[in-house]
Each structure stands twice: as C-alpha cells, then as structure tokens.
N, C-alpha and C positions, 0 to 999 in steps of 0.2 A: 270447634263449631264447623261448618258447613255452608256453603251456599247452595239452594238449589232453585231453579226458578224463580229467582230473584227472593228467597225467604233462609232466614241462617234456621240452622237445626242442630239443637246437643250431639252429640257423641257419647251422652252418659248409658247410666243402667236402670232397668225397671227397678220401681219399686220394693217389688217384693222379690229383689236377688238378693243371693244371702252372700252375695259377696259385697256387698253397696254401702259404704262410710255412712253413717246414720244421723252423726255429731262434729262438732268442734273438736272434742276429747282426742276421736275414733281419728279424724286428720289429723292433728297432732302428735297423733303414735308413729302415723305414716312418715310425717314430714320428716321427725328425728331421726325411723330408722333409717330410711333412704337417703337423708339428708338435704334433700330440695325437692322440691316440687312444682312445676307451671300451673297456672290457674286453668288454661284450656289446651285444647289438645294438640299438636304439634306434630312436627316430624317423627317420633320416638310414640309406637302406638301406647298406649295403656297410659303412659308417663303424664298425666296430669290429672287434678283435679276434676275435671269433666267428667273423665272417663272412670271414676270413680265413686262416683254420686248419681242418684238418682235424676233424670231428667224434669221428674215435675216437680222437683223440691223448687229448682232454681227459681228467685226473683220471687219466689212468695210470699215473701215479706216474715216470716217466723224466723228470730234469729237461731230459734232450739232446731230449725230445721234445714235451713237454707245456707245453702253453698256460698251464698254472693255476700249473706254477711257474716259470714264466718271469714271473712277476710278483718274485718275490725276486731274479730273476740282475740284471735291469736296474737294480729301485732301487738293487741296491749297485755297479751303474757308476758313478753320479754325473753320469752323462749327462741323467738323462729323472730325474721325478718320479712316484709313484702315489701313488695315495689315491681317495678317494671326490669325484671333483671335477665327474661328471655326473649332472644328478638325485638328488644321492645313493647314487649308482653308482659303482664303481671304476672305474678307467681310468690314463694315461698323460699327463704333460704333456712333452714336450721341455724340457734347459735356457733354448733360444734365448727359447720362448714362454711361458716361467713366469710372466716379470714381465709382457705383457701380460694374463692370466688374473690377476694379485697385482691389477693397479692397477683391473682391472673388478670381480672379486669383493668387493675391499676397499674398493671406493669411496674412495681414495687414504687410507688409515687404516692407522698400525700401530695393534694392537691395542689398545695403553694409552691409546690417543687414542681409539679406536671405545669401548671403556669408559668414558673419563671422559666422551664424551658421549651417555651412555644406552644406544649401539648395541649391545651386548652385553651380555648376562646374569651374573651371579655364576656359573654352572655354568660360565661357558666359563670367565670368568677363574680360578677353581679350579686348573681342569685348565693355564692355560696360566704361572699363576703357578710354577709345576712347571720350568719352565722359564725365565722371564722372571720371575723376583722384583721387587715394586715397588722404585721406584729404580734401575732396573738400563736405561738405553738400549741399545736394540739397535745402536745404528750403534754404538757402541763396544764392543760384544763383539766379541773376533777369537777364529774358532770352537777355533783351537790351544790359548787360553788358558782355557776353562770352567772348567777343573778349578781351577784357581786361585783364579776367582772362587765358587766353592762351587756353581756350576750344572752341572743335567745337558743334556748335548748330546743326547742320547734316552734313550726309558725306553719297556718293555714296556709293552702297553697295558694290564696285568693291574695293576703295578704302577702306573701313572696311575690306576687306577679306586680302588686302596687309599690310595695318598698326597691324592688328592684330595679324598676325606672323600666316595665313591660306594659304599663296600662297604656292607655288611650293617646297616640301622639309617641310612645314611648318606641320601647326595643321590639321587636318583632320575634316570632315562636318562643315565646315560654313555653308552649307543652313540649318542644321540643327539645328545648335544654334542660327541662325538668326530668326526662326522659333520660337525655344521654348521664346525667349523670348518676341516675338512678343505676342503669346501666354499668356505670362505671364502678358501682357501690358506693358512691361519696354521699347521697343520703337514699333514705330510708322512708314508710310513712311508718310513724310512728301509732297512728289512729285515724278515725274516721268518726268526727261529727260537726253537726248544723253548728253553719258559721254567726258570730257573736255581734250582734248592732252596738250602737254607741254607750247604749245601758247598760253591755254586758248579759246580756238576753239571747241565749239560742233564738234561729228562725232557718227555716228554707229544711233546705235537701242536705242530707250529710257530704259533708268534703274532706280532702284525706289533710293529715296533719304530719307534715315534714322532718325527720331530725337526721342529723351525722348518723351514720351508727357507732363510731366512737362517744357521742350521749349517751348511747343506751347502753353499750357492755363493756366502752373503755377504749383507751388505744392502743394498750399494751395489749389485748385480746385482739382486736380487728386488725392488725398487723403482725400476729403472731406467726404468720408464714412469708415473711418478707426475707427471710433468709433463705427460702426456697429462689428457684427460678420461676417464673409466670408457667412456662413449658411443664416443670415439676406439679404446680397444683393442677395445668390442665390433665395431667395424666390421670393424677390419684382422684379427681373428679368424672373423667373417663373412668374410670374404675368401676369407681362406688356405684353410677348409673348401670355400668355391664354387670354388676352383682344384681341387680333387680330386673331389667328391662334387656329385650334383644334389639340390639342394634347396632351399625356399623360406625365408623367416624364420620362419613359423610353427613350421617343424621345427625350424629350429636353433634356436630359441630353448625348445623344447621339453627341448634337449639341455645345451643349453652357459647 
C-alpha cells in the first residue's frame, strides 16, 4: 500500500488479470512454494499477497474471495504461521521454513535463555509467562497435555493484555511488546475469532488468538535449525527469495 494526497492505495491486480490469486487455497500453494510471504507490499517488488491479488477483493467481507479474511483461513490450516514477521508488519511463513526464521531471529535462544542473558525485557517476559511459566522447559511440553500442566495453549490478545498486567494503569506498550515477540518468532497467530463474554458467547469483531509456535508444531520442529548459525539461516532465506524475486541484499534486509 502507498499514500497519495492523504489517501491509501493498494498495489494489487485487476480482477480479470490471469495471474491473480483468487482463493485461499491458491495462496497457500504460493506460500508453500516460496516459503514465506508478507501480506503487504514492501521493498521487494511483487513479494506480497497484496501484489498478487485483486484490489477490488480486499475487505469485501467474503471469506472465499477476501485476502484479508484468508489470514484466519490459512492460520487454521496448521500449514503456515501468520504474524507480524516483516519489519513489524504481517505475513506468512510456511511450516517448512519457520525453523530457519526461528534460528535467525532468535539467534539460537529459547525465550527463557534470552531473558536470563538480558536480551529480553520484563514486558516480553510478562507475556511469555502466560504460556510458559518459570520452571517449565518447552522441550518437555507435549501440546496435547497443556491443560494438565496448567498452561494456556492459546490466548486472545485482549486476555493477554489483561492477564499480563497491561490494562488500565498497568504496563505500557502492549502492542509493541506483542509485535516484538512475533518478530522474534516466539509467538504466532493461531486464529482470529470474536471475543467471548462471561457466558462464553462470542461478540464483537474478531481478534487475534496467539500461541507459541512450539505448541503448533512441536519444539523439535521449531528449533530444528538451531544447529546452524543465524547467518547461515539468513543466507538460506535470502537464496530462497532470490529464486522467486529480483532483489539485492539491501532491499532484502529491509524486509527480513
């Protein structure tokens, strides 16, 4: 998207363009082929869902046609991760390529080790503790037995804000802290659903439901590239983008 004379404009395709992606299934195939894809246009021309879809379909509200609705559709498949992975902006990473991003972004650190080494702030820890309390080793957690351990497998963002102490009069910068944890690949979006009232009934607009990727795919898979250096993972990510899009390293680093 870009701004002209104070108005936002999409950089997508005409609805009758033969190269236009027209369904969430087609988009999933592209993401799995490329490995990862930002939602909106960026430094690398063509490297976004926005530029591969019809401008007229965005925010139409039809789940079958609206690329904005496909975020939730694809997040539910278990085949891709969705979150703010690209310069604080949203996009997708396939299951296959997520470990490369995890190793590169985390610098080989699980969150608890990052915090202990002073590389993560206490606000980040407040949110991560909602999923992985102190003393619990992510390696030992079986996603199917989380409830028995007293752990939350996923939480609405509004729940995280309240339970993490970011409510009125509490900690500041909830959105910034949540974005940072997504950029570092410690949290991803599991789904988008309306909030629940005290009777368990849905109401209002859909909000993001967050989860650690380890609870989606398992610790072993997510950390499977830890044996590489972060720079080696970045080189492989860069090479993969280079197979599909024309860009130099400066452009690439601006996105990745």
